[in-house]
N, C-alpha and C positions, 0 to 999 in steps of 0.2 A: 609461477611461470614455468613452462616446460624447458628443460635444458637442452633437449634435442628436438628437431623439428619433427612433427608427425606427418607422415605421407597423407596427401590430400584424399586418397581413396579410403582412409581410415577415420577421417573426421566425421563427426555428426553435429547437427545444429537444428534447433527448432524452439518453438514457443510453447510454454505451458501457462494456461490461465488458471489463476488461483481465485476460485469463487467461494462465496459463503455469505451468510447473514452478517449484519454489522456486528463488530466486536468478537468474531470468531477467532481472531489472532492472525489474520492473513498477512498483515505487514510485518509482525514479529517473525513469522515463518520465513517470508521472502528475505528479510534481512539475515536470518540465520543461515539460509541455504547459500545466499551470496557470499556471506562472511563479512559483510560490511553494510553499514546503515544506508539504505537507499530509499527507504519509505518511512514517513514519520509515524509515531506510535503514541497513543494515549489511552487511558482507561475508558474514555467516552466513545460512544458508538459514532459511526459515520465520520471518522476522522479523515479517511482517505477520500479526496475528491476527484483527483485526476488519475489517469492511467499511468502507473509507475512500472518501469521495466527494469528488473535487476538481472544482471548477467553473471552467470556462474560457470566455472570451468570444472567439469568432473572427468579427469583423464582426457580422452580425445573428444569428449562431448562438450559442446557449448550450449548451455540451456538458458534461455531467456524467459525468466519468470515475469509474468504480467500480474502485478498486484492490482486488483480491481476494487472499486467502491463496493460496499456491501449492497447485496440485492434485497430489496424490501419493497413495500407497496408505496410507490411515489405519489406525492400530492402536488408539489411545487415544480417549477421549471428546473431548478438546479437539481432536485431529486430525480426528475424524469431523465435528465441528461446523464446523471451518474449511473442510473440503472441501465439505461440504453448502452452506455459505454461498456459496462461490465458484461452485458449479453453479447454484444458485437465482438468483444475480445474472445469470448468462449467460442463463438462461431468461426473465428479466424484461426484459432490456435491449433497446434498439432496434437495437443493433449490438454485435458481439462482435469483439475483437481478441485473437488468440493471439500472445503474445510468446515468441520463441525465442532463446536465447543462441547467437549466430552462431559465436562462437569455439569454444564446446564442440561445437556441432553439426557444424562443419567438420572437426573431429578425430574425433568418435565417432558422428556421425549423430543422428537423432531418438531420445530416450530413451523408456523405458516410460511415464513420466508424460505426456509429450507425445503419445505414441501413444494413451494413454487419453482425452486430451482430444480428439484428432482423431476417434476412434471415437465419442465422445459427440456431436460435431458432426454426423457422418454420420447417426447414429441420429435425431437431432432433425430432420434434413431442412433445416437452415438453413445458409447459407454465412457464413463469418466472414472478417475480414481477417487476413493474416499478416504479421507484422513481424519480420525478423531484426534483432536488437539486437546491439550491440557489434561492428558490422562494421568498425570502425577497427582492430580487433585481430584480425580473422578472415581465414583463408586463402580467397581468392577462388574458385579453381577447384572445390574440393570443395563449396563453398556454391552455385555454379550448378547442379551436378549434383543437389544436394539439392533446390533450388528446382524443378527439373523433376520429381523424384518426388512432391513435395508438391502440385504443380499437378495431377498425374494423379489424386490422391485425390478431387477434386471438392468438397473441403470449403471451399475459399477461392476468393473472388471476386477478389481482388487481393493481391499480395505487395509489401511494401515492404522497403527496406534502410536501417537507421537506426543512430544511436548516440545514445542518450538522454544520455550523458555530454558528448558534443561538440556535439550539436545537428544532426549530419548527417542529412539526410532528413526532418527533423521538419516543415518547412514543407509538403511534399507530404502528409504525414500529417494535419496540421491542416486543410488544404483539403478533404481527403477526409471527415473527420468533420464539418466545417461543412456540406458538402452532403448528407451522409448522414443526419443527424438530421431528423425530420419537422417540418413547418410547425407552429407553435403558440407561444403565449406563454411567455416565460422563467418559470422556477419560482423563481428566486432573484434578489435585487438583483445588478446587474452588477458591483459591487465586492466581492461575496462569493466567497471561494475554496474554502471548505469548509463543510458543514453539521455537522461534528463538535463536540460540546460542548466549551468550554474546559477543563472539568475532565478530560475524557477525553483531550484533546490534551496537557495537561500531564502525565498520567500516561504517555502514549506517548513523549514527549520524554525522560522520566527512564528509561524502559525501553530506549530507543535507546542512552542513555549507558551503561547496564548491559551491553548487548550489546557495546559497543565496548571495555569495560574489563575484562570478565570472561573467564575461560578458556572453551574451546570448548563444553562441555556444560552448564555451569551456567545460562546465560540462559534456557534451556527449562524450567528449574524455578523460575522467578521470575515474580512478577506485581506490578504496581504499582497501587495505589488511591489516589486523591486523597480523603483523608478529610475535609479542611476547606479552605475557600476563603473568606477573610475580606477584604472590601473595606475599605481603610483611608481615613481622611479626607484623606490627603495624596495620593490617587490610586494609591498602591501597593497591592499585593495580597500577603497572607500565605497561603502554601500549605503544608499538611501532608500528606505522603504516607507511606503505609506500603509497604515493599518486602517481599513475602511470599516466603519461601524454603520449600522442602519438607522440609529436613533441618536439624538443629541444626549439623551440620558445615559447612553452607553459609554460615552467619551470619558467622563470622570472615572468610570469603573476601570477602564483600561489604564488610565493615567495613574490612578491611585492617590493617596494623600501626599501632597507635595511632589507628585510625579514619581513616587517610590516604586509602584508596581510596574510601570513601563521601564524603569531603570533596571529592575530585577530581570524582567523579560529580555531586555536588550543585552544584559550582561551574559545571560544564560545562552541566548542565541549566538552571541559574539564567541563565546568560548567553544561551542560546538562547531561553528563554521571555521574557526581557526584550526581546529583539530582535523576536520575533514579536508580543508584546502591546503594544510600544512603551510600557513602563511599568516602574517598579521592581518587582522580585519578591523576596519574602522567602521562601526555600524551606527547608523543614525535612524531613528524611528519617529514617524510623525503620525498623528491620528487625525483622520478626517471623517466627517459625517457624509454619507451618501445613501439616502434611503432606498435607492433602487440599484445598488451595486450588482445584486443578483439578477438583474434584467439587462445587464450590459454585455454585449456580444463579446467584447475584448477579453473578458475574464474567461469565458468558455473557451475561446480560441487558444488562450495561454495554457489552459488545463487540458487541451485536447478533447473537449466535449462538444457535442453537437447542440447548438443553441436552439434548434428547432425540434429536438427530440420530443 
């Protein structure tokens, strides 16, 4: 937090949409730039479902990073809504950053999802920033050749080489964003790191633990809803959540033998929530079967997604 007030005519504020193919490291980058966890992370693709805004202070500049769901070729309603939200965020933002997995790109080149994003940028007529992420584990020579190719597209004003995990190159990126956002008053208090409601954040943390504890495909058939949030007189909070699965056969997988897996998931989520909220948390998880949860408008409204996309 700044010790002395910054004159209003010197402040800057704006939105930066972070785009990329699934698993490019967008959430890890946003968390690193904000300096606090605002978006859940897992090794599995398409972890991010909703639009997550992380708020960072860089001197006199307040930069609101919009962590978007990965852009890919959607097939189902939820996938279409996620991709539509990502594209809308890019259209509304003051600046756009395309994040590319450098390690993967050095081996296989730009994939079809990234090509689709680049084509959309060229059609829109606006230039974006490009950042190669995970350069700490990427082969350098093919990456330089790829940089030359992408420069030639005309879609990018500047290219950065970073590692969201180690922090390599992030200072240059921070300085660029600080200068890039327009002059104007800050939209949020300078000690705020996200505008996500606490109930939704709590749901997302539990969903992250499900991703980390369940087998490959099941997490995409799971949703978490914070059903109740009860403030206690001792300063603690009692949270009850429902984990929705789409098939009866998924229920025992989430529960585990003797309920052991859901206990592990609950303990992990509880520990992180207590750290984030700086208070004691009583977390109770219930598993219900709803074969059509991904066709219910209420979930889309909670995630800030367009049900009709």
